[in-house]
C-alpha positions as CSV (number, residue, x, y, z in Angstrom):
1,M,-0.2,-0.2,-0.2
2,T,1.3,3.9,-1.0
3,R,2.1,5.7,2.1
4,S,0.3,9.2,2.1
5,Y,3.7,10.6,2.6
6,E,5.4,8.8,-0.5
7,R,2.4,10.8,-2.3
8,I,2.1,14.2,-1.2
9,N,5.1,16.8,0.5
10,Y,2.8,17.9,3.5
11,A,5.4,20.6,3.7
12,L,4.2,22.3,0.6
13,R,0.2,22.4,0.5
14,P,-0.8,25.7,1.3
15,A,-4.2,25.4,2.6
16,K,-3.0,22.7,5.2
17,A,0.5,25.1,5.7
18,I,-1.8,28.3,6.1
19,E,-4.2,25.6,8.7
20,R,-1.0,25.0,10.5
21,R,0.0,28.8,11.0
22,M,-3.3,29.2,11.9
23,L,-2.8,26.4,14.6
24,C,0.0,27.1,16.3
25,E,-1.2,30.8,16.6
26,T,-4.4,29.1,18.8
27,F,-2.3,27.1,20.8
28,G,-0.5,29.9,21.9
29,R,-3.5,31.2,23.8
30,L,-3.5,28.3,25.9
31,Y,-0.9,30.7,29.1
32,P,-4.1,31.1,30.6
33,F,-4.2,27.2,32.0
34,Q,-0.6,26.7,32.2
35,P,2.7,28.7,30.9
36,V,2.7,26.7,27.1
37,D,6.0,25.7,26.9
38,S,5.5,23.3,29.5
39,Y,2.4,21.7,27.7
40,G,3.4,18.3,25.9
41,Y,1.9,18.2,22.1
42,I,1.0,14.9,20.1
43,G,0.7,14.6,16.5
44,F,1.3,12.6,13.2
45,G,4.8,14.0,12.5
46,S,4.9,11.9,9.0
47,I,8.1,12.1,7.3
48,Y,8.3,15.7,7.2
49,F,7.8,17.2,11.2
50,S,6.2,20.1,10.0
51,D,4.0,20.9,12.4
52,F,6.7,19.4,14.9
53,Q,9.0,22.3,13.6
54,L,6.7,24.7,14.0
55,I,5.5,24.3,17.2
56,H,8.5,23.7,19.2
57,R,10.2,27.3,17.2
58,N,7.3,28.9,18.1
59,L,5.3,27.9,21.5
60,G,9.0,26.3,22.5
61,I,7.2,22.9,23.7
62,N,9.8,20.1,23.6
63,D,7.6,17.4,24.7
64,L,6.6,16.4,21.4
65,L,5.4,12.7,20.5
66,S,4.9,11.5,16.9
67,I,3.0,8.7,16.9
68,E,3.9,6.7,13.6
69,R,2.1,3.0,12.7
70,D,4.4,2.8,9.0
71,E,7.0,0.4,11.6
72,D,8.0,-1.1,8.2
73,N,9.9,2.3,7.8
74,A,10.9,3.0,11.5
75,K,14.6,4.1,10.2
76,R,13.2,6.8,7.7
77,F,11.5,8.5,10.5
78,E,14.4,8.8,12.7
79,M,16.2,10.0,10.3
80,N,13.8,12.9,9.6
81,L,13.8,13.8,13.2
82,P,14.6,17.4,13.3
83,Y,15.0,17.4,16.5
84,G,16.2,15.6,19.8
85,C,12.8,16.5,21.8
86,I,10.5,14.5,19.6
87,S,9.8,10.8,20.5
88,M,8.6,8.2,18.2
89,D,6.0,5.5,18.8
90,F,5.2,3.1,16.0
91,R,1.6,1.6,16.6
92,E,-1.7,2.4,15.9
93,S,-2.5,5.5,17.7
94,G,-5.7,3.4,19.1
95,V,-2.4,1.6,21.0
96,V,-0.8,4.6,22.0
97,L,-3.0,7.0,23.5
98,P,-4.9,5.5,26.5
99,T,-1.5,4.3,27.8
100,L,-0.5,7.8,28.1
101,N,-0.7,9.7,31.2
102,W,-3.2,12.4,31.2
103,N,-2.8,14.3,34.1
104,K,-0.2,16.6,31.8
105,R,-2.0,19.1,30.1
106,R,-1.6,18.8,26.5
107,V,-2.1,19.7,22.7
108,V,-3.0,16.7,20.8
109,W,-3.7,17.3,16.3
110,L,-4.8,13.9,14.8
111,D,-4.6,14.8,11.5
112,Y,-5.7,11.6,9.5
113,D,-5.1,10.2,6.0
114,G,-8.5,8.9,5.6
115,T,-12.0,10.1,6.8
116,L,-14.3,9.3,9.9
117,D,-14.6,5.7,10.8
118,T,-14.6,3.8,14.2
119,D,-11.1,4.1,14.8
120,V,-11.3,8.1,14.8
121,L,-14.2,7.5,17.3
122,A,-12.5,5.5,19.6
123,D,-9.1,8.5,19.4
124,A,-11.7,10.5,20.3
125,A,-13.7,8.3,23.0
126,T,-10.0,8.0,24.3
127,L,-9.6,12.1,24.4
128,A,-12.9,12.9,25.9
129,S,-12.7,10.0,29.1
130,K,-9.0,10.6,30.1
131,A,-7.5,14.1,29.1
132,T,-7.4,17.0,31.4
133,S,-9.5,20.1,31.8
134,G,-6.9,22.6,29.5
135,T,-6.1,20.1,27.4
136,M,-7.0,21.4,23.3
137,I,-7.6,18.8,21.1
138,V,-7.5,18.7,17.1
139,F,-9.0,16.3,14.4
140,S,-8.4,16.5,10.9
141,V,-10.2,14.1,8.5
142,N,-10.8,13.9,5.1
143,A,-14.6,15.0,4.5
144,H,-14.7,14.6,0.3
145,P,-17.8,12.8,-0.7
146,V,-17.9,9.6,-1.6
147,A,-17.3,9.5,-5.1
148,E,-19.6,7.9,-8.1
149,P,-18.5,4.2,-8.5
150,T,-17.5,2.4,-11.5
151,E,-20.4,0.9,-13.7
152,E,-19.8,-2.6,-12.3
153,A,-19.7,-1.2,-9.0
154,R,-23.3,0.6,-10.0
155,K,-24.6,-3.2,-11.0
156,I,-23.5,-4.9,-7.9
157,T,-25.4,-1.8,-5.9
158,E,-28.5,-2.3,-7.8
159,A,-28.7,-5.8,-7.8
160,K,-28.3,-5.7,-3.5
161,Q,-31.1,-3.5,-3.5
162,G,-33.5,-4.8,-5.6
163,A,-33.8,-1.1,-7.0
164,P,-32.2,1.3,-9.3
165,F,-28.8,3.1,-9.1
166,R,-29.2,6.7,-6.3
167,L,-25.9,8.5,-5.7
168,A,-27.0,9.9,-2.8
169,D,-28.5,6.0,-1.3
170,Y,-24.9,4.8,-2.2
171,R,-23.2,7.8,-0.4
172,L,-25.7,7.1,2.6
173,S,-24.9,3.4,2.5
174,K,-20.8,4.1,2.5
175,L,-21.1,6.6,5.3
176,Q,-22.9,3.7,7.2
177,E,-20.3,1.6,6.7
178,N,-18.2,3.4,7.7
179,L,-19.9,4.5,11.0
180,P,-21.9,2.0,12.1
181,E,-24.7,3.0,14.6
182,K,-23.2,6.7,14.3
183,I,-25.2,8.5,12.3
184,P,-27.9,10.8,13.6
185,T,-31.2,9.7,12.6
186,D,-31.9,12.5,10.6
187,V,-29.1,13.1,7.7
188,T,-30.6,11.7,4.6
189,G,-27.9,11.0,1.3
190,T,-29.0,14.0,-0.1
191,M,-27.3,15.6,2.9
192,L,-23.4,14.3,1.8
193,D,-22.3,16.1,-1.1
194,M,-19.8,18.2,-0.7
195,K,-21.3,21.6,1.6
196,G,-22.4,18.6,3.9
197,T,-20.5,15.8,4.6
198,P,-17.9,17.9,6.6
199,Q,-21.6,19.0,8.5
200,V,-22.5,15.6,8.6
201,L,-18.5,14.1,10.0
202,R,-18.7,17.2,12.6
203,R,-22.1,16.4,14.0
204,V,-21.1,12.6,14.5
205,L,-17.6,13.6,15.9
206,L,-19.4,16.1,18.5
207,G,-21.5,13.4,19.4
208,E,-18.9,10.8,20.6
209,I,-17.2,13.3,22.4
210,N,-20.0,14.5,24.2
211,A,-21.5,10.9,25.1
212,K,-18.3,9.8,26.5
213,L,-17.7,13.1,28.9
214,A,-21.2,12.5,29.9
215,V,-20.5,9.2,31.2
216,R,-16.8,10.8,32.8
217,N,-19.0,13.5,34.6
218,G,-21.5,11.3,36.2
219,S,-18.7,10.6,38.4
220,L,-17.4,13.6,39.5
221,P,-18.7,16.7,41.3
222,D,-20.6,19.3,39.8
223,A,-16.9,22.0,39.9
224,E,-14.9,19.2,37.8
225,Q,-17.6,18.0,35.4
226,L,-16.3,19.0,31.8
227,A,-17.1,20.3,28.6
228,F,-15.5,20.3,24.8
229,V,-15.8,24.1,23.8
230,Q,-15.6,24.3,20.3
231,V,-12.5,26.8,18.8
232,L,-11.8,26.1,15.2
233,H,-13.9,24.3,12.6
234,F,-12.1,24.5,9.3
235,V,-12.9,23.2,5.0
236,Y,-10.4,23.3,3.1
237,Q,-8.8,21.6,0.1
238,D,-5.3,20.8,-1.4
239,G,-6.6,18.0,-2.9
240,A,-9.4,16.1,-1.4
241,Q,-11.8,18.4,1.2
242,M,-10.8,18.2,4.3
243,L,-12.6,18.8,7.6
244,T,-10.6,20.1,11.2
245,L,-12.7,20.2,14.1
246,G,-11.0,22.1,17.1
247,G,-11.5,23.0,20.4
248,V,-10.3,22.7,24.4
249,L,-11.6,20.3,27.7
250,V,-12.8,22.6,30.0
251,A,-13.6,22.1,33.3
252,K,-16.8,24.2,35.2
253,Q,-13.8,25.3,37.6
254,E,-11.6,26.5,35.1
255,L,-14.0,28.5,32.3
256,A,-12.5,31.8,33.7
257,M,-9.3,30.2,32.5
258,F,-11.0,29.4,29.1
259,E,-12.5,32.9,28.7
260,A,-9.3,34.4,29.7
261,C,-7.3,33.1,26.4
262,R,-9.7,35.0,24.1
263,F,-10.2,32.8,21.4
264,G,-12.6,35.0,20.1
265,E,-10.2,37.2,18.7
266,L,-8.8,35.1,16.2
267,P,-10.5,36.3,13.2
268,F,-10.7,32.6,12.3
269,Y,-12.5,31.8,15.7
270,R,-15.4,29.5,15.0
271,Q,-18.4,27.6,17.9
272,D,-21.0,27.0,15.8
273,D,-21.9,24.5,12.5
274,R,-20.8,27.3,9.8
275,P,-16.8,27.1,9.0
276,F,-14.0,29.0,8.3
277,P,-13.1,28.2,4.9
278,I,-9.6,27.9,4.1
279,K,-9.8,29.4,0.5
280,V,-5.8,29.9,-1.4
281,P,-6.0,32.5,-3.9
282,C,-3.6,32.4,-6.9
283,L,-1.9,35.5,-7.0
284,T,2.1,36.1,-7.5
285,P,4.4,37.3,-5.3
286,R,4.1,40.6,-7.0
287,E,0.8,40.8,-6.4
288,M,0.4,39.5,-2.6
289,H,3.6,41.9,-2.3
290,Q,1.1,45.2,-3.1
291,L,-1.7,44.1,-1.2
292,N,0.4,43.6,2.0
293,S,1.5,47.3,1.8
294,F,-2.3,47.7,2.4
295,L,-2.7,45.6,5.5
296,P,-4.5,44.9,7.2
297,S,-7.4,46.5,6.6
298,D,-10.9,46.7,8.2
299,D,-12.8,46.9,4.5
300,P,-11.0,44.1,1.9
301,T,-13.8,45.7,-0.1
302,Q,-10.9,48.8,-0.7
303,L,-8.5,46.8,-1.7
304,K,-8.9,46.3,-5.4
305,R,-6.2,45.7,-7.5
306,E,-6.5,46.1,-11.6
307,G,-6.4,42.7,-13.0
308,I,-6.8,41.0,-9.1
309,P,-10.5,39.3,-9.1
310,D,-12.0,40.7,-6.1
311,A,-12.3,37.4,-4.6
312,D,-9.1,36.6,-4.3
313,V,-8.3,39.7,-3.0
314,K,-10.6,38.8,0.2
315,R,-9.3,35.5,0.5
316,Y,-5.9,36.9,0.9
317,A,-6.9,39.4,3.5
318,E,-8.1,36.9,5.1
319,V,-5.0,34.3,5.5
320,Y,-2.5,36.4,4.2
321,R,-0.9,36.5,8.1
322,Y,-0.6,32.9,7.2
323,F,0.3,32.3,4.0
324,P,3.3,30.0,3.5
325,N,6.5,31.6,1.4
326,Y,7.9,28.9,-1.1
327,S,11.3,29.9,-2.8
328,E,13.7,27.7,-4.5
329,I,17.1,27.0,-3.0
330,V,20.0,24.8,-5.0
331,F,22.9,23.2,-2.8
332,A,25.9,22.9,-4.8
């Protein structure tokens, strides 16, 4: 099986690079709970360790754990470790996460290759059941609608169902296969298009987290009961459409600390079902330089530039602080 890091250079995907910088800025606001550099960080570093490098350099976090199930290529991962403070665990996340000491506050970004399934929900359940207040948890999953099947697959589906093929029904059946008994009863196949698929996946993920928190809270005093408070909700596309959902586990007695984080001041803050779309405009370096000289601006409509589509100007104004800078370096 081809590994995703062999097909995609994660360091060069512009929407992902923007998201990574937005996440890092968000993590930096956790300081009311405790100094951010004393947090731990858990992620899927791949062979590029892009998020690990950014988080170590910008936030000073030294306790970093990368989970990687591709044990057959362990030497390659270890060769690419950028810092000595990154530890590797070559097991499935579902095996690793339950064994960790969750008394320590951590930032956890589980950036999956695939879509939401029972394994992802199991990781979410572990974090909701074990992580301490002040822990930030972020999930990224593929949220692209199920593609139309081949003609052969259509015929097989029609034979099974005894009815003409309908793409909406097919998409719903595939979602039910991935998430048995987890789909809200009001979800229909017609909802599972480009806009609706990430919305449904978000509902399922939040439902699993809140269900596990309800069980956990049943044995806790009122002041210690926890809630998952959403802070981040991104939808973006470098190839397949992706959904990122993030929030903080907060005990009632620490709500003041959460409010002191001032997440609401972030321009991409989202606490509801309306995502912040990360859309990367195609601009030249000269065009970006011209726009930068007028940013930030309270009114991006005043940034009109001849020849640049207004929609691209608006998109750039929303993400310019996080925009990656690529250049070619020739090593002799």
